[in-house]
C-alpha positions in Angstrom: 11.5 1.5 -28.0 15.3 0.6 -27.9 17.1 -2.7 -28.2 20.3 -3.0 -26.2 22.9 -5.7 -26.2 25.0 -6.5 -23.3 28.2 -8.4 -23.0 29.2 -11.6 -20.6 27.5 -11.0 -17.5 29.0 -14.2 -15.4 27.0 -13.9 -12.3 27.8 -10.3 -11.8 24.1 -9.2 -11.0 24.9 -5.7 -9.2 26.8 -4.5 -12.2 24.1 -5.6 -14.5 21.5 -3.6 -12.1 23.4 -0.6 -12.3 24.1 -0.9 -16.1 20.0 -1.3 -16.7 19.7 1.8 -14.5 22.5 3.5 -16.5 20.4 3.1 -19.7 17.1 3.3 -18.4 15.9 0.1 -19.6 12.1 -0.2 -19.7 11.0 -3.7 -20.0 7.8 -2.6 -21.1 8.9 -1.3 -24.4 12.9 -2.0 -24.7 14.6 -5.3 -25.5 17.7 -6.6 -24.0 19.9 -8.9 -26.0 22.3 -10.9 -23.7 25.6 -12.7 -25.4 25.7 -15.5 -23.0 27.8 -16.6 -20.0 25.1 -15.4 -17.8 26.5 -17.5 -14.9 29.6 -18.7 -13.1 32.7 -17.0 -11.9 31.0 -14.0 -10.3 29.1 -13.6 -7.1 25.5 -13.9 -7.7 24.5 -16.1 -10.5 21.4 -17.4 -8.9 20.0 -13.8 -8.7 20.9 -13.2 -12.2 19.2 -16.3 -13.6 15.9 -15.7 -11.6 15.9 -12.1 -12.9 16.6 -12.8 -16.5 13.9 -15.8 -16.2 11.4 -13.4 -15.0 11.9 -10.9 -17.5 10.2 -13.1 -20.2 10.0 -11.5 -23.6 11.9 -8.4 -22.7 15.4 -10.1 -22.8 16.7 -12.5 -25.3 19.9 -14.5 -24.5 22.1 -17.0 -26.2 23.9 -19.8 -24.3 27.6 -19.6 -23.6 30.0 -22.1 -22.4 29.6 -21.2 -18.7 25.9 -21.7 -19.1 26.1 -25.0 -20.8 28.8 -26.0 -18.0 26.2 -25.5 -15.5 23.8 -27.7 -17.2 26.4 -30.1 -17.5 27.5 -30.3 -13.7 23.7 -30.0 -12.9 23.4 -33.6 -14.9 26.5 -35.2 -13.3 28.6 -35.3 -16.4 31.0 -32.5 -15.1 32.2 -31.6 -11.8 32.7 -28.0 -10.3 35.9 -26.2 -10.9 37.4 -24.5 -8.0 36.8 -21.3 -9.6 33.1 -22.2 -10.2 30.2 -20.2 -8.3 27.3 -22.1 -9.5 26.7 -24.3 -6.4 23.9 -21.9 -5.0 21.9 -22.3 -8.2 22.4 -26.2 -7.8 21.1 -25.8 -4.4 18.1 -23.4 -4.9 14.8 -24.8 -4.3 13.8 -23.6 -7.7 16.8 -25.2 -9.4 14.8 -27.6 -11.6 12.7 -24.9 -12.9 15.7 -22.8 -13.6 17.7 -25.4 -15.3 14.9 -26.5 -17.6 14.4 -22.7 -18.6 18.1 -22.4 -19.5 17.9 -25.5 -21.5 15.1 -24.0 -23.8 17.2 -20.8 -24.6 18.9 -20.1 -28.0 22.5 -20.8 -29.1 22.0 -18.4 -32.0 19.5 -15.4 -32.6 18.8 -13.2 -35.8 16.6 -10.3 -36.3 17.0 -8.2 -39.4 20.6 -7.3 -40.0 21.7 -8.6 -36.6 22.7 -12.0 -35.5 23.9 -12.7 -31.9 26.2 -15.8 -30.9 28.1 -16.0 -27.9 31.5 -16.9 -29.3 31.5 -17.0 -33.3 30.7 -18.6 -36.4 32.6 -20.8 -38.5 33.9 -19.2 -41.9 32.0 -21.4 -44.2 28.6 -20.8 -42.4 26.2 -18.2 -43.7 23.9 -16.8 -41.4 21.0 -19.0 -42.8 23.2 -22.3 -42.2 24.3 -21.2 -38.8 20.6 -20.8 -37.7 19.7 -24.1 -39.0 22.7 -25.7 -37.2 21.8 -24.1 -34.2 18.3 -25.4 -34.2 19.6 -28.8 -34.4 21.6 -28.5 -31.4 18.9 -26.6 -29.6 16.4 -29.5 -30.4 18.6 -31.9 -28.6 19.3 -29.7 -25.6 15.4 -29.3 -24.9 14.9 -33.2 -25.1 13.9 -35.2 -22.1 17.3 -37.4 -22.7 19.6 -34.3 -23.0 22.0 -36.2 -20.6 22.7 -38.4 -23.3 24.2 -35.6 -25.5 26.1 -34.0 -22.7 27.8 -37.2 -21.9 29.2 -36.8 -25.5 29.7 -33.1 -26.0 33.0 -32.4 -24.3 36.0 -32.4 -26.8 38.3 -30.4 -28.8 37.9 -32.9 -31.9 37.1 -32.5 -34.5 38.1 -28.9 -34.7 36.5 -28.1 -38.2 33.6 -28.7 -40.2 32.1 -30.8 -42.7 28.6 -30.9 -43.8 28.7 -34.9 -43.9 29.3 -34.8 -39.9 26.3 -36.7 -38.1 25.3 -37.5 -34.6 26.9 -36.2 -31.7 30.4 -35.4 -33.7 28.3 -32.8 -35.6 26.5 -31.1 -32.5 29.7 -30.9 -30.8 31.4 -28.9 -33.5 28.2 -26.7 -33.7 28.3 -26.3 -30.0 32.3 -25.9 -29.9 32.3 -23.1 -32.5 29.2 -21.2 -31.4 30.3 -21.2 -27.4 34.1 -21.5 -27.6 36.0 -20.4 -30.6 37.9 -17.3 -30.6 40.4 -18.0 -33.6 40.6 -20.2 -36.6 42.7 -20.9 -39.8 41.4 -19.4 -43.1 40.1 -23.0 -43.7 38.2 -22.9 -40.5 40.3 -25.1 -38.3 39.4 -24.0 -34.7 41.9 -23.6 -31.8 40.4 -23.8 -28.2 43.6 -23.2 -26.3 44.3 -19.6 -27.1 42.8 -16.5 -25.0 45.1 -13.9 -25.3 44.8 -10.7 -27.1 45.0 -9.9 -30.9 48.7 -9.3 -30.7 49.6 -12.6 -29.3 47.5 -15.0 -31.9 49.8 -17.8 -32.8 51.0 -18.2 -36.6 48.4 -19.6 -39.0 45.5 -18.4 -37.1 43.3 -15.2 -37.0 40.2 -14.0 -35.4 37.2 -16.1 -36.8 35.4 -12.8 -37.7 38.8 -11.6 -39.9 38.7 -14.6 -42.3 38.5 -13.2 -45.9 35.1 -14.1 -47.7 33.4 -15.2 -44.5 30.1 -16.4 -45.4 28.3 -14.7 -42.5 29.7 -11.1 -43.1 26.4 -9.7 -44.7 25.0 -9.6 -41.1 26.5 -7.7 -38.0 27.1 -10.3 -35.6 27.1 -9.4 -31.9 29.1 -11.7 -29.6 31.0 -12.2 -26.3 33.2 -14.6 -24.7 36.6 -13.0 -25.7 37.5 -10.9 -22.6 41.0 -10.2 -23.8 39.6 -8.8 -27.2 37.7 -6.2 -25.1 35.2 -3.9 -26.9 35.4 -4.3 -30.5 33.1 -2.8 -33.0 33.4 -2.7 -36.8 30.7 -2.5 -39.7 29.7 -6.1 -39.2 30.9 -7.2 -35.8 30.2 -6.0 -31.9 32.2 -7.7 -29.7 31.0 -7.0 -26.1 32.9 -8.9 -23.7 34.9 -6.4 -21.6 35.6 -8.7 -18.5 33.4 -7.6 -15.6 34.0 -10.7 -13.9 37.7 -10.0 -13.8 37.4 -6.2 -12.6 36.9 -4.7 -16.2 33.8 -2.9 -17.4 30.3 -4.2 -18.1 29.5 -2.9 -21.5 26.1 -2.2 -23.4 25.4 -0.9 -26.9 22.1 0.5 -28.3 21.6 -1.1 -31.6 19.7 1.9 -33.2 22.6 4.4 -33.0 25.6 2.2 -31.7 25.9 4.2 -28.7 28.1 2.4 -25.9 27.3 2.6 -22.5 30.0 1.0 -19.7 30.5 1.0 -16.1 33.4 -0.4 -14.0 33.3 -3.5 -12.2 34.2 -4.6 -8.8 37.0 -7.6 -9.2 
């Protein structure tokens, strides 16, 4: 039995199939962790979503910002962007079943010494607190009146955390940190505009995972979201977004021995 984590797929179904063939993934005994952004921008989000749903317990995913965007568009809260490729899902006969299943997925997942999130964790959040906060947001996403929350979810403010936050303000910060953050200040103030590489980070900010005394550093965090960062592995971080949808690579890592598997993607 082996556990593999795979970076952002974004509708790249053919590359995904090639990668799981490369690692010889056996759903009867192996586990596959997916860091979110399953859909959008790539050519076949519908087939990919169906495949992961049908895989059952063999695959564990966390929600990314593009997955949430799909749900927002389906709910009529957001509009399709010109670069979106999610319309086949919205037109599919099994649309409602797929979207319901997607709303049941996690924002944050932990197992033993590992934790998985799409983007990152604010420096003041321990693993235990992050799990509790994720559960708060997950409960709202799974409720029948989830559209009410969606109408309040978009926005960059507030861009920092306070334990006293309540209601939609609290949930917005949780989701923004876990699905959109790349950099922040040492005090945990987030910058959502930045998408560049490590050398172009603006003054006063640093990668969220490099904040000194980060409260979650006892776990190895597996994440994606930051394609300009690329494959980035340290003792307590495994960042796996290697830009497959942009013509980069699709990356998997076997957690038991940290062996990396990569293959090139067509742009």
